[in-house]
NUKOLBA-308175 format. One record per residue (C-alpha): residue in three letters; x, y, z. Coordinates in steps of 0.02 Angstrom, whole numbers, plus 32768, in hexadecimal, padded with zeros to 4 digits. Example, Ala and Ser with C-alpha at 12.3 -4.5 7.8 and 13.67 -1.06 7.14 Angstrom:
BEGIN
ALA82677F1F8186/SER82AC7FCB8165/
END
This chain:
BEGIN
UNK800080008000/UNK804180AC7FD2/UNK8058812A805C/UNK7FF881C88036/UNK806282668037/UNK803C82DE80C5/UNK8051839A80C2/UNK80CC83988152/UNK81308435812A/UNK80C484C380ED/UNK8119853B8077/UNK815B85D680D1/UNK8112868080A9/UNK817386E08026/UNK81E9875A807A/UNK828787B7804E/UNK82E3874A80CB/UNK82BD86A9806A/UNK82D486EF7FBA/UNK836986A57F5D/UNK83B887497F29/UNK843A87107EAB/UNK846387A07E36/UNK83D188087E7A/UNK842388517F15/UNK841D89077EDB/UNK836C88F17E9A/UNK832E88AD7F41/UNK837F893A7FA1/UNK833589BC7F2B/UNK8289896B7F34/UNK8284896B7FF1/UNK82A58A267FFC/UNK82438A5C7F61/UNK81C18AE07F86/UNK818E8B0F7ED5/UNK80D38B0E7EAB/UNK80EF8A7D7E31/UNK817889FA7E1C/UNK817989637DAC/UNK81D688BC7DA6/UNK81EF88567D09/UNK824587B47CDA/UNK822587017CA0/UNK81AE868B7CF9/UNK81F686467D9A/UNK827C86CA7DB5/UNK822E87057E59/UNK81BE87997E2A/UNK812787597E89/UNK8192872C7F20/UNK81D687DE7F26/UNK8129882B7F14/UNK80E587BE7FA0/UNK817A87E7800E/UNK816188A07FEF/UNK80A688928013/UNK80CB883A80B7/UNK814B88BE80E8/UNK80D5894E80BE/UNK8033890080FB/UNK7FA4891D80EA/UNK7FAF8907802E/UNK7F3488DF7FA4/UNK7F6E88527F32/UNK7F2688287E87/UNK7F5A87C27DF1/UNK7F1B87757D4F/UNK7EC086EC7DB0/UNK7E71875F7E33/UNK7DB2875D7E29/UNK7D5587FC7E00/UNK7D22887A7E3C/UNK7DC488C97E79/UNK7D9989427F05/UNK7E1189C67F47/UNK7E2E89E18001/UNK7E6F8A8C8037/UNK7EC28A3B80D0/UNK7F4089DD8064/UNK7FF78A0E806D/UNK801C89BA7FC6/UNK7FC0897C7F2C/UNK800988E37ED4/UNK7FDC88A97E24/UNK803188097DE6/UNK803687AC7D3F/UNK8010884C7CE0/UNK802F87FC7C36/UNK7F9E87847C57/UNK7F1888047C85/UNK7E7D87F37C1A/UNK7E1588897BE3/UNK7DA788897C7E/UNK7E3D887F7CF4/UNK7E9989057C94/UNK7E0589777CB3/UNK7E0489447D6B/UNK7EC089637D7A/UNK7EB08A0F7D2B/UNK7E268A3D7DA5/UNK7E948A047E36/UNK7F228A707DF4/UNK7EAF8B087DF5/UNK7E778AE37EA7/UNK7F2A8AC37EE1/UNK7F658B697E98/UNK7ED58BC47EEB/UNK7F018B7B7F96/UNK7FBF8B827F7E/UNK7FCF8AC47F8A/UNK80688A827F2B/UNK805489FA7EA7/UNK80CB89677E90/UNK80AD88FE7DF4/UNK810288727D94/UNK80FD88187CEE/UNK816987B37C79/UNK818C88497C09/UNK81BB89007C28/UNK812389747C28/UNK814989B77B7A/UNK813B89087B30/UNK809A88D27B86/UNK800188B47B19/UNK7F8E891A7B89/UNK7F1E89B27B74/UNK7F888A4E7B5D/UNK7F538AA97BFC/UNK7F7D8A137C6B/UNK802189EC7C13/UNK80578AA27C25/UNK80318AA57CDF/UNK80938A057CFD/UNK812B8A5E7CB8/UNK81188AFD7D1E/UNK81A08ACD7D9B/UNK823C8A627DA9/UNK823D89C17D44/UNK82A489347D90/UNK82DE889C7D2D/UNK82E587FE7D9A/UNK8376878B7D6B/UNK835786CE7D64/UNK83BB865B7DD5/UNK846886217DA5/UNK849F856F7DC9/UNK84E585987E75/UNK844585F37EAA/UNK83D885667E66/UNK843C84E87ECE/UNK842785567F67/UNK836B85647F4D/UNK835484A87F34/UNK83C2847A7FC7/UNK837084F5803D/UNK82BF84C08013/UNK82ED8408801A/UNK833C842080C6/UNK82A0847A8102/UNK823783E480CC/UNK82AF83678119/UNK82E583218070/UNK839B82EE805A/UNK83D383257FAC/UNK848082E67F7E/UNK84EB834C7F06/UNK84D182CA7E7D/UNK841482DD7E8D/UNK8420839A7E7D/UNK849683857DE8/UNK841783117D96/UNK838A838E7DAB/UNK83E8842A7D76/UNK842D83DB7CD8/UNK838183A07C9E/UNK830384227CD5/UNK82E784DE7CD5/UNK833A853B7D64/UNK82AD85B47D88/UNK826B85B27E3B/UNK81B8858A7E0E/UNK81EC84F17DA8/UNK826A84B57E2A/UNK81F084C17EBB/UNK816784667E59/UNK81E683E07E2D/UNK821783CE7EE4/UNK815F83B97F11/UNK815383267E97/UNK81F282D77ED8/UNK81BD82EC7F8D/UNK811482997F6E/UNK815E820D7F05/UNK81E681E27F84/UNK816C81E78015/UNK80EE81777FBC/UNK817780F47FA2/UNK81CF81158047/UNK827681257FEF/UNK830481A27FF6/UNK8316821C7F66/UNK839B81D77EF2/UNK83C181E37E39/UNK837981347E18/UNK82D981687E71/UNK82CD82047E03/UNK82E9819D7D66/UNK825D81297D9C/UNK81E881BC7DC1/UNK8205820F7D19/UNK81F981697CBC/UNK815081487D0A/UNK811581F87CDF/UNK814881DE7C28/UNK80FA81317C1A/UNK805A81277BB0/
END
């Protein structure tokens, strides 16, 4: 009988203290002290944009947080200290209208706006008035993880979960899969569940077995 995986170690809240900085040290420092009405983060999926926005929202709470998957209507609260809008490149027409309305309310109440997307504001396929406002302030490019930072992120999260990851296991993963944080953490979720179900240590043979089963018809 398989042992069902249990959610033993809940994921920690996103914070600046648990962000793998890598080449983004100056960006993080600038972001934490930024007081402009609008600032924007851009970079590829999994580079840490959402983590940074969530960390900033926690540090400047109370904050309003919205994204492409947030249900409508979007209602502004004058008590917020920060307005966050994520996944800007994915906003549909209705959410673009909602985001623009939030921008107007935020400007009226002097609430700063922090936003993020995969592209710089000028390259976003959004309505002109929203795209222009996203580029009103500093635009920060978030750099993806290098190999050393990816190793650090994997090792730290594995240690937190109580998973022993040998160097050869990390080598196997980093030479075969994308190094972005989102992908690596999802991959670690799969590995954790698979190893727990079979009550086996995480080894390269176990990973080969897991991926072979996933690819089987």
